C-alpha positions in Angstrom: 2.6 -23.2 6.7 0.4 -25.2 4.3 -0.3 -24.2 0.6 -4.2 -24.1 1.4 -3.6 -22.1 5.4 -1.5 -19.5 2.4 -3.9 -19.5 -0.3 -7.2 -19.1 1.9 -5.1 -16.2 4.0 -4.8 -14.4 0.6 -8.6 -15.4 -0.4 -10.1 -14.1 3.3 -7.3 -10.9 1.8 -8.4 -10.4 -0.9 -11.8 -10.3 -0.1 -11.7 -7.7 2.5 -10.2 -5.0 0.0 -12.4 -6.0 -1.7 -15.4 -5.8 0.1 -13.7 -2.6 1.7 -13.7 -0.8 -2.2 -17.4 -1.7 -3.0 -18.6 -1.1 1.0 -16.3 1.9 1.8 -15.0 2.9 -1.4 -11.2 2.0 -0.5 -11.1 4.8 2.2 -10.4 1.8 5.3 -7.6 0.3 3.1 -6.1 3.6 1.9 -6.1 3.9 5.9 -4.3 1.0 6.2 -1.7 1.7 4.2 -1.1 4.9 5.0 -0.4 4.0 9.1 2.1 0.8 7.0 4.1 4.0 5.1 4.8 5.2 9.1 5.7 2.6 9.9 7.7 1.7 7.7 9.3 5.0 7.8 10.1 5.1 12.3 11.4 1.9 11.9 13.6 2.9 9.5 15.4 6.1 12.1 14.9 3.7 14.7 17.2 1.6 12.2 
């Protein structure tokens, strides 16, 4: 991965999080973070 691609992906992710914050008060980001926490817990169980 080149620096340009990494910067582009980072800016895209930050932009989408900001867009979610302004349009939906961050509910979608919170939902995804909760699902990520569940996934990590599930993976830790199977370890």
